[in-house]
DRENGUBA-355208 format. One record per residue (C-alpha): residue number from 1; residue in three letters; y, z, x. Coordinates in steps of 0.02 Angstrom, whole numbers, m for minus. Layout:
N
{num->NUM	residuo->ALA	v->Y	w->Z	u->X} $
...
***
This chain:
354
{num->1	residuo->MET	v->7057	w->7360	u->365} $
{num->2	residuo->ASP	v->6918	w->7449	u->287} $
{num->3	residuo->ASP	v->6750	w->7390	u->236} $
{num->4	residuo->SER	v->6652	w->7496	u->123} $
{num->5	residuo->GLY	v->6528	w->7380	u->167} $
{num->6	residuo->ALA	v->6532	w->7409	u->368} $
{num->7	residuo->ARG	v->6402	w->7537	u->455} $
{num->8	residuo->PRO	v->6440	w->7671	u->458} $
{num->9	residuo->GLY	v->6543	w->7718	u->641} $
{num->10	residuo->LEU	v->6627	w->7535	u->619} $
{num->11	residuo->TRP	v->6780	w->7472	u->537} $
{num->12	residuo->ILE	v->6812	w->7282	u->513} $
{num->13	residuo->THR	v->6957	w->7189	u->520} $
{num->14	residuo->ARG	v->6973	w->7033	u->442} $
{num->15	residuo->GLY	v->7115	w->6905	u->546} $
{num->16	residuo->ALA	v->7173	w->6749	u->568} $
{num->17	residuo->VAL	v->7238	w->6629	u->710} $
{num->18	residuo->GLY	v->7326	w->6470	u->636} $
{num->19	residuo->VAL	v->7200	w->6402	u->529} $
{num->20	residuo->VAL	v->7049	w->6520	u->599} $
{num->21	residuo->SER	v->6989	w->6623	u->527} $
{num->22	residuo->TYR	v->6868	w->6766	u->613} $
{num->23	residuo->VAL	v->6760	w->6922	u->588} $
{num->24	residuo->ARG	v->6760	w->7056	u->708} $
{num->25	residuo->ILE	v->6657	w->7220	u->730} $
{num->26	residuo->VAL	v->6727	w->7341	u->827} $
{num->27	residuo->ASN	v->6715	w->7512	u->879} $
{num->28	residuo->ALA	v->6795	w->7643	u->730} $
{num->29	residuo->THR	v->6754	w->7810	u->846} $
{num->30	residuo->SER	v->6870	w->7744	u->1023} $
{num->31	residuo->PRO	v->6948	w->7571	u->1024} $
{num->32	residuo->GLU	v->7009	w->7600	u->1172} $
{num->33	residuo->ALA	v->6831	w->7631	u->1274} $
{num->34	residuo->THR	v->6759	w->7486	u->1179} $
{num->35	residuo->PRO	v->6647	w->7390	u->1296} $
{num->36	residuo->GLY	v->6711	w->7225	u->1314} $
{num->37	residuo->ARG	v->6703	w->7062	u->1188} $
{num->38	residuo->ILE	v->6581	w->6948	u->1099} $
{num->39	residuo->VAL	v->6633	w->6822	u->1054} $
{num->40	residuo->LEU	v->6523	w->6690	u->965} $
{num->41	residuo->LEU	v->6588	w->6503	u->943} $
{num->42	residuo->THR	v->6540	w->6398	u->830} $
{num->43	residuo->THR	v->6573	w->6233	u->771} $
{num->44	residuo->SER	v->6524	w->6062	u->656} $
{num->45	residuo->HIS	v->6411	w->5934	u->731} $
{num->46	residuo->ARG	v->6498	w->5814	u->604} $
{num->47	residuo->VAL	v->6674	w->5847	u->711} $
{num->48	residuo->ALA	v->6645	w->5729	u->886} $
{num->49	residuo->PRO	v->6617	w->5851	u->1038} $
{num->50	residuo->GLY	v->6752	w->5869	u->1138} $
{num->51	residuo->LEU	v->6845	w->5945	u->1019} $
{num->52	residuo->LEU	v->6873	w->6109	u->994} $
{num->53	residuo->SER	v->7012	w->6200	u->920} $
{num->54	residuo->TRP	v->7160	w->6303	u->1043} $
{num->55	residuo->PRO	v->7075	w->6465	u->1008} $
{num->56	residuo->ALA	v->6884	w->6417	u->1054} $
{num->57	residuo->TRP	v->6940	w->6336	u->1241} $
{num->58	residuo->HIS	v->7062	w->6506	u->1248} $
{num->59	residuo->ALA	v->6937	w->6612	u->1245} $
{num->60	residuo->LEU	v->6775	w->6490	u->1355} $
{num->61	residuo->HIS	v->6935	w->6477	u->1495} $
{num->62	residuo->ALA	v->6948	w->6698	u->1474} $
{num->63	residuo->ALA	v->6775	w->6730	u->1470} $
{num->64	residuo->ASP	v->6702	w->6802	u->1591} $
{num->65	residuo->ARG	v->6517	w->6718	u->1549} $
{num->66	residuo->VAL	v->6480	w->6602	u->1435} $
{num->67	residuo->LEU	v->6306	w->6547	u->1387} $
{num->68	residuo->CYS	v->6235	w->6425	u->1263} $
{num->69	residuo->ALA	v->6010	w->6447	u->1224} $
{num->70	residuo->ASP	v->6017	w->6241	u->1176} $
{num->71	residuo->GLY	v->6015	w->6165	u->1334} $
{num->72	residuo->ALA	v->6040	w->5991	u->1229} $
{num->73	residuo->HIS	v->6205	w->6097	u->1158} $
{num->74	residuo->PRO	v->6304	w->5912	u->1100} $
{num->75	residuo->GLN	v->6490	w->6021	u->1169} $
{num->76	residuo->LEU	v->6409	w->6059	u->1330} $
{num->77	residuo->PRO	v->6480	w->5913	u->1454} $
{num->78	residuo->TYR	v->6615	w->5921	u->1374} $
{num->79	residuo->LEU	v->6622	w->6099	u->1406} $
{num->80	residuo->ARG	v->6561	w->6081	u->1599} $
{num->81	residuo->GLU	v->6691	w->5935	u->1622} $
{num->82	residuo->ALA	v->6843	w->6065	u->1555} $
{num->83	residuo->GLY	v->6777	w->6160	u->1731} $
{num->84	residuo->ILE	v->6686	w->6266	u->1619} $
{num->85	residuo->THR	v->6529	w->6394	u->1664} $
{num->86	residuo->VAL	v->6418	w->6385	u->1524} $
{num->87	residuo->ASP	v->6224	w->6483	u->1563} $
{num->88	residuo->GLU	v->6075	w->6402	u->1479} $
{num->89	residuo->ALA	v->6011	w->6561	u->1405} $
{num->90	residuo->ALA	v->5976	w->6639	u->1247} $
{num->91	residuo->PRO	v->6013	w->6818	u->1270} $
{num->92	residuo->THR	v->5959	w->6961	u->1128} $
{num->93	residuo->ALA	v->6073	w->7081	u->1062} $
{num->94	residuo->GLU	v->6041	w->7221	u->1207} $
{num->95	residuo->ASP	v->6079	w->7077	u->1356} $
{num->96	residuo->LEU	v->6227	w->7044	u->1259} $
{num->97	residuo->ILE	v->6288	w->7216	u->1268} $
{num->98	residuo->ASP	v->6265	w->7242	u->1452} $
{num->99	residuo->ALA	v->6326	w->7074	u->1472} $
{num->100	residuo->CYS	v->6472	w->7153	u->1415} $
{num->101	residuo->THR	v->6495	w->7311	u->1518} $
{num->102	residuo->GLY	v->6654	w->7345	u->1619} $
{num->103	residuo->GLY	v->6771	w->7247	u->1484} $
{num->104	residuo->ARG	v->6690	w->7084	u->1500} $
{num->105	residuo->THR	v->6724	w->6960	u->1366} $
{num->106	residuo->VAL	v->6554	w->6863	u->1338} $
{num->107	residuo->VAL	v->6566	w->6695	u->1236} $
{num->108	residuo->VAL	v->6411	w->6618	u->1133} $
{num->109	residuo->VAL	v->6411	w->6446	u->1134} $
{num->110	residuo->ALA	v->6316	w->6454	u->937} $
{num->111	residuo->THR	v->6165	w->6312	u->894} $
{num->112	residuo->GLY	v->6171	w->6232	u->725} $
{num->113	residuo->GLU	v->6097	w->6393	u->624} $
{num->114	residuo->GLY	v->6245	w->6498	u->711} $
{num->115	residuo->GLU	v->6125	w->6623	u->806} $
{num->116	residuo->PRO	v->6073	w->6732	u->647} $
{num->117	residuo->ALA	v->5932	w->6834	u->755} $
{num->118	residuo->LEU	v->6047	w->6888	u->874} $
{num->119	residuo->THR	v->6197	w->6926	u->746} $
{num->120	residuo->ASP	v->6045	w->7033	u->668} $
{num->121	residuo->GLY	v->6019	w->7133	u->806} $
{num->122	residuo->LEU	v->6165	w->7170	u->846} $
{num->123	residuo->ALA	v->6212	w->7228	u->672} $
{num->124	residuo->ARG	v->6047	w->7302	u->697} $
{num->125	residuo->LEU	v->6120	w->7417	u->895} $
{num->126	residuo->ALA	v->6298	w->7443	u->789} $
{num->127	residuo->GLY	v->6195	w->7519	u->620} $
{num->128	residuo->THR	v->6105	w->7657	u->745} $
{num->129	residuo->GLY	v->6295	w->7725	u->759} $
{num->130	residuo->ARG	v->6200	w->7798	u->969} $
{num->131	residuo->ILE	v->6264	w->7643	u->1017} $
{num->132	residuo->GLN	v->6480	w->7617	u->1122} $
{num->133	residuo->MET	v->6489	w->7416	u->1040} $
{num->134	residuo->PRO	v->6591	w->7293	u->1093} $
{num->135	residuo->GLU	v->6703	w->7178	u->985} $
{num->136	residuo->LEU	v->6620	w->7038	u->897} $
{num->137	residuo->GLU	v->6708	w->6890	u->844} $
{num->138	residuo->LEU	v->6643	w->6743	u->746} $
{num->139	residuo->LEU	v->6750	w->6608	u->801} $
{num->140	residuo->PRO	v->6758	w->6442	u->718} $
{num->141	residuo->ALA	v->6790	w->6324	u->852} $
{num->142	residuo->SER	v->6791	w->6166	u->776} $
{num->143	residuo->TYR	v->6828	w->6114	u->549} $
{num->144	residuo->ASP	v->6760	w->5980	u->441} $
{num->145	residuo->LEU	v->6886	w->5854	u->374} $
{num->146	residuo->PRO	v->6867	w->5820	u->198} $
{num->147	residuo->GLY	v->6726	w->5717	u->157} $
{num->148	residuo->ALA	v->6651	w->5777	u->301} $
{num->149	residuo->ARG	v->6474	w->5782	u->224} $
{num->150	residuo->LEU	v->6470	w->5599	u->214} $
{num->151	residuo->LEU	v->6387	w->5596	u->357} $
{num->152	residuo->ASP	v->6288	w->5691	u->344} $
{num->153	residuo->LEU	v->6207	w->5560	u->188} $
{num->154	residuo->VAL	v->6217	w->5421	u->293} $
{num->155	residuo->GLN	v->6063	w->5530	u->407} $
{num->156	residuo->VAL	v->5979	w->5563	u->280} $
{num->157	residuo->MET	v->5988	w->5376	u->225} $
{num->158	residuo->ASP	v->5946	w->5324	u->401} $
{num->159	residuo->ARG	v->5803	w->5431	u->415} $
{num->160	residuo->ILE	v->5753	w->5424	u->204} $
{num->161	residuo->ARG	v->5746	w->5213	u->240} $
{num->162	residuo->SER	v->5666	w->5233	u->399} $
{num->163	residuo->GLU	v->5518	w->5376	u->343} $
{num->164	residuo->CYS	v->5483	w->5355	u->167} $
{num->165	residuo->PRO	v->5338	w->5234	u->132} $
{num->166	residuo->TRP	v->5440	w->5173	u->m58} $
{num->167	residuo->SER	v->5643	w->5198	u->12} $
{num->168	residuo->SER	v->5590	w->5089	u->168} $
{num->169	residuo->GLN	v->5516	w->4963	u->61} $
{num->170	residuo->GLN	v->5674	w->4933	u->m76} $
{num->171	residuo->THR	v->5777	w->4813	u->m60} $
{num->172	residuo->HIS	v->5937	w->4717	u->m142} $
{num->173	residuo->LYS	v->5867	w->4646	u->m290} $
{num->174	residuo->GLY	v->5739	w->4803	u->m351} $
{num->175	residuo->LEU	v->5877	w->4926	u->m322} $
{num->176	residuo->ALA	v->5978	w->4836	u->m430} $
{num->177	residuo->LYS	v->5934	w->4904	u->m597} $
{num->178	residuo->TYR	v->5941	w->5076	u->m570} $
{num->179	residuo->GLY	v->6133	w->5067	u->m510} $
{num->180	residuo->ILE	v->6157	w->5002	u->m673} $
{num->181	residuo->GLU	v->6036	w->5154	u->m757} $
{num->182	residuo->GLU	v->6145	w->5289	u->m641} $
{num->183	residuo->ALA	v->6327	w->5201	u->m706} $
{num->184	residuo->TYR	v->6286	w->5213	u->m839} $
{num->185	residuo->GLU	v->6219	w->5414	u->m850} $
{num->186	residuo->LEU	v->6412	w->5424	u->m770} $
{num->187	residuo->VAL	v->6499	w->5365	u->m908} $
{num->188	residuo->GLU	v->6373	w->5477	u->m1053} $
{num->189	residuo->ALA	v->6418	w->5649	u->m908} $
{num->190	residuo->ILE	v->6603	w->5605	u->m911} $
{num->191	residuo->GLU	v->6574	w->5573	u->m1102} $
{num->192	residuo->ASP	v->6486	w->5743	u->m1120} $
{num->193	residuo->GLY	v->6642	w->5823	u->m1015} $
{num->194	residuo->ASP	v->6500	w->5900	u->m925} $
{num->195	residuo->ARG	v->6568	w->5928	u->m770} $
{num->196	residuo->ASP	v->6401	w->5998	u->m676} $
{num->197	residuo->GLU	v->6303	w->5829	u->m735} $
{num->198	residuo->LEU	v->6497	w->5750	u->m680} $
{num->199	residuo->ARG	v->6443	w->5802	u->m492} $
{num->200	residuo->GLU	v->6264	w->5756	u->m482} $
{num->201	residuo->GLU	v->6267	w->5579	u->m570} $
{num->202	residuo->LEU	v->6419	w->5534	u->m467} $
{num->203	residuo->GLY	v->6324	w->5601	u->m320} $
{num->204	residuo->ASP	v->6178	w->5480	u->m367} $
{num->205	residuo->VAL	v->6317	w->5341	u->m390} $
{num->206	residuo->LEU	v->6342	w->5374	u->m217} $
{num->207	residuo->LEU	v->6176	w->5364	u->m176} $
{num->208	residuo->GLN	v->6170	w->5160	u->m204} $
{num->209	residuo->VAL	v->6319	w->5108	u->m139} $
{num->210	residuo->VAL	v->6233	w->5201	u->27} $
{num->211	residuo->PHE	v->6061	w->5143	u->16} $
{num->212	residuo->HIS	v->6118	w->4993	u->m2} $
{num->213	residuo->ALA	v->6242	w->4995	u->141} $
{num->214	residuo->ARG	v->6090	w->5015	u->254} $
{num->215	residuo->ILE	v->6001	w->4904	u->186} $
{num->216	residuo->ALA	v->6131	w->4792	u->223} $
{num->217	residuo->GLU	v->6143	w->4854	u->390} $
{num->218	residuo->GLU	v->5966	w->4810	u->456} $
{num->219	residuo->GLY	v->6034	w->4586	u->407} $
{num->220	residuo->ARG	v->5836	w->4550	u->325} $
{num->221	residuo->ALA	v->5800	w->4393	u->284} $
{num->222	residuo->GLU	v->5842	w->4460	u->103} $
{num->223	residuo->ASP	v->5983	w->4354	u->88} $
{num->224	residuo->GLY	v->6026	w->4265	u->232} $
{num->225	residuo->ALA	v->6176	w->4342	u->290} $
{num->226	residuo->ALA	v->6248	w->4428	u->427} $
{num->227	residuo->PRO	v->6221	w->4626	u->441} $
{num->228	residuo->PHE	v->6339	w->4756	u->388} $
{num->229	residuo->SER	v->6357	w->4950	u->373} $
{num->230	residuo->ILE	v->6433	w->5080	u->296} $
{num->231	residuo->ASP	v->6557	w->5071	u->393} $
{num->232	residuo->ASP	v->6600	w->4888	u->341} $
{num->233	residuo->VAL	v->6610	w->4949	u->164} $
{num->234	residuo->ALA	v->6734	w->5086	u->217} $
{num->235	residuo->GLY	v->6819	w->5007	u->286} $
{num->236	residuo->GLY	v->6841	w->4868	u->179} $
{num->237	residuo->ILE	v->6887	w->4952	u->53} $
{num->238	residuo->VAL	v->7026	w->5048	u->134} $
{num->239	residuo->ALA	v->7100	w->4876	u->167} $
{num->240	residuo->LYS	v->7105	w->4839	u->m22} $
{num->241	residuo->LEU	v->7202	w->4974	u->m84} $
{num->242	residuo->ILE	v->7329	w->4977	u->34} $
{num->243	residuo->HIS	v->7357	w->4786	u->46} $
{num->244	residuo->ARG	v->7342	w->4813	u->m140} $
{num->245	residuo->HIS	v->7459	w->4982	u->m154} $
{num->246	residuo->PRO	v->7637	w->4886	u->m95} $
{num->247	residuo->HIS	v->7722	w->5021	u->m181} $
{num->248	residuo->VAL	v->7604	w->5177	u->m70} $
{num->249	residuo->PHE	v->7595	w->5099	u->98} $
{num->250	residuo->GLY	v->7702	w->4974	u->98} $
{num->251	residuo->ASP	v->7924	w->4928	u->65} $
{num->252	residuo->GLU	v->7906	w->4879	u->m146} $
{num->253	residuo->THR	v->7945	w->4992	u->m262} $
{num->254	residuo->ALA	v->7839	w->5063	u->m432} $
{num->255	residuo->THR	v->7897	w->5191	u->m563} $
{num->256	residuo->THR	v->7779	w->5169	u->m695} $
{num->257	residuo->PRO	v->7594	w->5112	u->m712} $
{num->258	residuo->GLU	v->7632	w->4947	u->m793} $
{num->259	residuo->GLU	v->7729	w->4928	u->m643} $
{num->260	residuo->VAL	v->7578	w->4959	u->m531} $
{num->261	residuo->LYS	v->7450	w->4841	u->m622} $
{num->262	residuo->GLU	v->7582	w->4723	u->m621} $
{num->263	residuo->HIS	v->7572	w->4714	u->m435} $
{num->264	residuo->TRP	v->7381	w->4762	u->m430} $
{num->265	residuo->LEU	v->7337	w->4603	u->m534} $
{num->266	residuo->ARG	v->7519	w->4478	u->m435} $
{num->267	residuo->THR	v->7423	w->4546	u->m266} $
{num->268	residuo->LYS	v->7247	w->4467	u->m329} $
{num->269	residuo->ALA	v->7295	w->4324	u->m388} $
{num->270	residuo->VAL	v->7354	w->4257	u->m219} $
{num->271	residuo->GLU	v->7169	w->4356	u->m128} $
{num->272	residuo->LYS	v->7063	w->4268	u->m234} $
{num->273	residuo->GLN	v->7141	w->4121	u->m262} $
{num->274	residuo->ARG	v->7089	w->4075	u->m440} $
{num->275	residuo->GLU	v->7063	w->3895	u->m538} $
{num->276	residuo->SER	v->7023	w->4013	u->m717} $
{num->277	residuo->VAL	v->7041	w->4195	u->m760} $
{num->278	residuo->THR	v->6873	w->4182	u->m810} $
{num->279	residuo->GLU	v->6830	w->4183	u->m622} $
{num->280	residuo->GLY	v->6778	w->4343	u->m560} $
{num->281	residuo->ILE	v->6719	w->4414	u->m720} $
{num->282	residuo->PRO	v->6527	w->4474	u->m729} $
{num->283	residuo->LEU	v->6423	w->4382	u->m862} $
{num->284	residuo->GLY	v->6263	w->4487	u->m867} $
{num->285	residuo->GLN	v->6365	w->4660	u->m913} $
{num->286	residuo->PRO	v->6367	w->4731	u->m1096} $
{num->287	residuo->GLY	v->6446	w->4592	u->m1250} $
{num->288	residuo->LEU	v->6555	w->4695	u->m1301} $
{num->289	residuo->ALA	v->6615	w->4732	u->m1152} $
{num->290	residuo->LEU	v->6622	w->4536	u->m1085} $
{num->291	residuo->ALA	v->6717	w->4496	u->m1230} $
{num->292	residuo->ALA	v->6852	w->4633	u->m1213} $
{num->293	residuo->LYS	v->6870	w->4613	u->m1042} $
{num->294	residuo->LEU	v->6878	w->4405	u->m1065} $
{num->295	residuo->ALA	v->7002	w->4439	u->m1187} $
{num->296	residuo->SER	v->7105	w->4570	u->m1064} $
{num->297	residuo->ARG	v->7110	w->4424	u->m925} $
{num->298	residuo->VAL	v->7177	w->4300	u->m1074} $
{num->299	residuo->ARG	v->7331	w->4423	u->m1145} $
{num->300	residuo->THR	v->7375	w->4500	u->m948} $
{num->301	residuo->ALA	v->7402	w->4277	u->m916} $
{num->302	residuo->GLY	v->7501	w->4266	u->m1079} $
{num->303	residuo->LEU	v->7402	w->4095	u->m1126} $
{num->304	residuo->GLU	v->7356	w->4094	u->m1306} $
{num->305	residuo->VAL	v->7176	w->4046	u->m1348} $
{num->306	residuo->PRO	v->7113	w->4035	u->m1509} $
{num->307	residuo->LEU	v->6908	w->4131	u->m1545} $
{num->308	residuo->PRO	v->6776	w->3998	u->m1572} $
{num->309	residuo->THR	v->6726	w->4011	u->m1723} $
{num->310	residuo->GLY	v->6544	w->3997	u->m1786} $
{num->311	residuo->GLU	v->6415	w->4077	u->m1898} $
{num->312	residuo->GLY	v->6335	w->4219	u->m1877} $
{num->313	residuo->ILE	v->6356	w->4419	u->m1812} $
{num->314	residuo->GLY	v->6382	w->4382	u->m1625} $
{num->315	residuo->TYR	v->6558	w->4261	u->m1689} $
{num->316	residuo->GLU	v->6631	w->4442	u->m1798} $
{num->317	residuo->LEU	v->6574	w->4536	u->m1652} $
{num->318	residuo->LEU	v->6666	w->4427	u->m1536} $
{num->319	residuo->ALA	v->6824	w->4459	u->m1664} $
{num->320	residuo->MET	v->6834	w->4654	u->m1661} $
{num->321	residuo->ALA	v->6799	w->4661	u->m1462} $
{num->322	residuo->VAL	v->6977	w->4560	u->m1436} $
{num->323	residuo->ARG	v->7048	w->4634	u->m1606} $
{num->324	residuo->ALA	v->7017	w->4823	u->m1511} $
{num->325	residuo->GLU	v->7030	w->4759	u->m1337} $
{num->326	residuo->ALA	v->7208	w->4722	u->m1459} $
{num->327	residuo->ALA	v->7242	w->4892	u->m1514} $
{num->328	residuo->GLY	v->7213	w->4965	u->m1304} $
{num->329	residuo->VAL	v->7029	w->5019	u->m1363} $
{num->330	residuo->ASP	v->6861	w->5022	u->m1269} $
{num->331	residuo->PRO	v->6742	w->4913	u->m1369} $
{num->332	residuo->GLU	v->6615	w->4979	u->m1295} $
{num->333	residuo->ALA	v->6659	w->5182	u->m1315} $
{num->334	residuo->ALA	v->6704	w->5138	u->m1456} $
{num->335	residuo->LEU	v->6530	w->5079	u->m1525} $
{num->336	residuo->ARG	v->6476	w->5236	u->m1397} $
{num->337	residuo->VAL	v->6539	w->5369	u->m1486} $
{num->338	residuo->ALA	v->6490	w->5276	u->m1677} $
{num->339	residuo->ALA	v->6318	w->5267	u->m1615} $
{num->340	residuo->ARG	v->6294	w->5465	u->m1542} $
{num->341	residuo->ALA	v->6371	w->5513	u->m1745} $
{num->342	residuo->TYR	v->6229	w->5394	u->m1801} $
{num->343	residuo->ARG	v->6093	w->5469	u->m1661} $
{num->344	residuo->ASP	v->6143	w->5649	u->m1726} $
{num->345	residuo->ALA	v->6131	w->5597	u->m1899} $
{num->346	residuo->VAL	v->5955	w->5567	u->m1875} $
{num->347	residuo->ARG	v->5906	w->5716	u->m1766} $
{num->348	residuo->ALA	v->5989	w->5836	u->m1942} $
{num->349	residuo->ALA	v->5881	w->5697	u->m2041} $
{num->350	residuo->GLU	v->5719	w->5762	u->m1939} $
{num->351	residuo->GLY	v->5752	w->5922	u->m1917} $
{num->352	residuo->VAL	v->5791	w->5929	u->m1781} $
{num->353	residuo->SER	v->5941	w->6024	u->m1688} $
{num->354	residuo->SER	v->6079	w->5960	u->m1583} $
***
């Protein structure tokens, strides 16, 4: 395929082998006379070393020479175990072209940066039009699975916890207020419909989870309990989700949201073995949310519980929250909508644009 962005005298073709994407540069004037082939092999540090694609293993075994500039590259022990001879060398673009003379194939195992100096050098030589270039193939040897960037977050958090003077001193209790703040900011982004803000706030909430798990892993005397890691946190929620979704992972069936909720509540009740429907409701949450949650538990359990009587606005708010929950309205969200309208009215009265 002709590419208008290609340098004079070159053709750039793009294709795929399975799921392997690559870019290949070949000599346009005489493809048959192309002196050899250079394969730049890239890998992901988020995938266990040695787990390479079949095209990558094929290229490595078929190569006349394999080079790697990083003697500590995590792939090297596995390549050598597979019988591949790897020369620890940092070739220049000219060195690579010379190594390909006579139709030889040279594979370069790329370091973390992807060898930009090398590829820039090859592009520079190709652009002169005076050198007959070998084929150049960029071959991704391993790919990130969904969620792989979470590994980066864990690694970054490990380093921050170890080296940052502020982060290294934080405790679960000290961070608690930030968890509340980030949750509220996430809700605000959702209600505003701001997708960019939503992505950022989800990251901030995720940071709180990873931060707390990192602290828990140290097993400090703050809570006196046994240490646990982010893997324990993830493993626990995975097990819980599987157990509470027997209609997905088991033999039960559920065709409506109501049936799913019924499964969830029944399974949860067996797990918790609670004496009261009020157990597990955090009393520190906002008042309207607390009242609505209590009303929801009462209604779900089929209990007839009269509202307490008393004087004061608190009892009036309680009755309104219960009425809202029965109508399927989140009283906290409804109040926030009204409060925002009030804020806009205040700004309008001040002459401040929204």
